[in-house]
N, C-alpha and C positions, 0 to 999 in steps of 0.2 A: 614626250619621247616615245615614239612608236617603234617597237622592236619587231613586232609581227603584225600581220593584218588582223582585223577584228575577227574574221572567221576562224583563223588559226588560233587566236586567243581563246575563243569559245571551245574549240576542240581540245586545247591544252587543259582547260579547266575541267573538261569532262573526262579526258584520258591523258595522263601525263606521258604515256608511251610515245605520243606524237613528237616529243623532243628528239627522239632518235632520227626522225625524218628531216630535221632542220639542218642547216649548214652548221659546221662546228662553231663559228663565231656567234651566230644567233643562239645556238643551243647553250653556249656558255653564258650569254646574257640572260637567257630565260632561267637557267639554273640559279644564277646569282639573284635574280628577282624573287624566285621561289624561296631561296634561303633567307633573304632579307624579310620576306613576309612571314616566314615561320618564326624567325627571331623576334619580330615585333609581336606576334601572337603570344609567344612565351612570356615576353616582358609584360604584356597587358595582363595575362593570367597571374603572374607573380604579383603584380600590383594589386589585383583584386584580392588575392590571398592575404597579402600584408594588410590591406584595408579591413579585412574581416576580423583580424585579431583584436583591435580596439573595440569594434562593435560587439564581438563576443564577450570581451572582458566587461563591457558596460552592462550586458544582459545577465552576467553571472550573479546568482543569488546565493546567500548563505542559508542552507536549509535549517540549521539550528536557530538562526535569528528569526526565521519565519514562523516557527512553532510557538 
């Protein structure tokens, strides 16, 4: 699904202000894709944060028991 030309896509990744120069329909599609990408990024970061909890719990040591 190509929304914009590759050159425009590279310009969008460099400077998001380019969205203002697009047609309203294309700009809406681009904003939607940026939003979906941001949401995916946040979900992945939350997944890594949740995965760190058991790993941290397994590394936890009791200082009194070590002495």
